[in-house]
C-alpha positions in Angstrom: -19.2 5.3 -0.8 -16.4 2.9 -1.8 -16.4 4.4 -5.3 -16.2 7.9 -4.0 -13.3 7.1 -1.8 -11.5 5.3 -4.7 -12.0 8.4 -6.8 -10.5 10.6 -4.0 -7.5 8.3 -3.8 -7.1 8.3 -7.6 -7.2 12.1 -7.5 -4.4 12.1 -4.9 -2.4 9.7 -7.0 -2.8 12.0 -9.9 -1.7 14.9 -7.7 1.5 12.8 -6.9 2.2 12.3 -10.6 1.8 16.1 -11.2 4.0 16.9 -8.2 6.7 14.6 -9.6 6.5 16.1 -13.0 6.7 19.7 -11.8 9.1 19.4 -8.9 11.4 16.5 -9.5 14.5 16.7 -11.6 14.5 13.0 -12.1 13.6 11.3 -15.4 10.0 10.1 -15.7 10.9 6.4 -15.5 12.0 6.8 -11.9 8.4 7.2 -10.8 7.1 3.8 -12.0 10.4 2.2 -11.1 10.2 3.3 -7.5 6.4 3.2 -7.0 6.4 -0.3 -5.4 9.5 0.2 -3.2 7.4 1.0 -0.1 6.2 -2.6 -0.2 9.6 -3.8 0.9 8.3 -2.8 4.3 6.4 -6.1 4.3 9.6 -7.7 5.2 9.0 -6.4 8.7 6.5 -9.3 9.0 9.4 -11.6 9.2 9.8 -10.3 12.8 6.2 -11.0 13.6 2.8 -9.4 13.2 3.3 -6.5 15.6 6.6 -5.4 14.2 5.4 -6.0 10.6 2.3 -3.9 11.1 4.3 -1.1 12.6 6.9 -1.0 10.0 4.4 -1.4 7.1 2.2 1.4 8.5 5.1 3.7 8.9 6.0 3.5 5.2 2.3 3.6 4.1 1.1 6.5 6.3 0.2 9.5 4.2 1.1 11.9 7.1 4.7 10.5 7.1 4.8 10.9 3.3 3.8 14.5 3.6 6.4 15.2 6.3 9.1 13.6 4.1 8.0 15.7 1.2 7.9 18.9 3.2 11.3 18.2 4.6 12.6 17.8 1.1 11.1 21.1 0.1 12.5 22.9 3.2 16.0 21.3 3.0 16.0 21.6 -0.8 16.9 17.9 -1.1 15.5 16.5 -4.3 15.9 12.9 -3.2 13.9 13.5 0.0 11.1 15.4 -1.9 11.0 12.4 -4.4 10.8 9.9 -1.5 7.8 11.8 -0.1 6.1 11.8 -3.5 6.7 8.1 -3.9 5.5 7.3 -0.4 2.3 9.3 -0.9 1.6 8.0 -4.4 2.1 4.4 -3.3 -0.2 4.8 -0.3 -2.9 6.2 -2.6 -2.4 3.3 -5.0 -2.6 0.8 -2.2 -5.9 2.3 -0.9 -7.4 2.1 -4.4 -6.7 -1.6 -4.5 -8.0 -2.2 -1.0 -4.8 -2.4 0.9 -5.1 -0.3 4.0 -3.0 0.3 7.1 -2.5 -2.9 9.0 -3.8 -3.9 12.4 -1.4 -5.8 14.8 -3.3 -9.1 14.3 -1.8 -9.7 10.9 -1.3 -8.6 7.3 -4.8 -9.4 6.2 -6.4 -7.2 8.8 -6.6 -3.6 7.5 -8.4 -0.4 8.3 -10.3 -1.0 5.0 -11.4 -4.5 6.0 -10.0 -8.0 5.7 -8.1 -8.8 2.5 -7.1 -12.1 1.0 -8.6 -15.3 -0.2 -10.4 -16.2 3.0 -12.4 -12.9 2.8 -15.3 -14.2 0.6 
């Protein structure tokens, strides 16, 4: 099942790349340059686990990414459309590597299971 879910996430990541190529006026190098920007939301953990999880989950939720993308389409704002694509692509990439949405207990507790060194 894990392989099937990873293939699904890889397909959605590929869809993000295609959407970027077809709909974004930006140069190709903007995509890899910005792909890790949503991880800046981890800084929310400096305010504690609860705030960190909420901020992290906001920037890693595919529904939010789709809403941002659709707002960019509707408002004809290329930067907003690009932000939605990046948020979606990043979330797919994270899921492939086992980083899921966070529970309030801490960064290592995700909806995909526990991550980190102590998870052996």
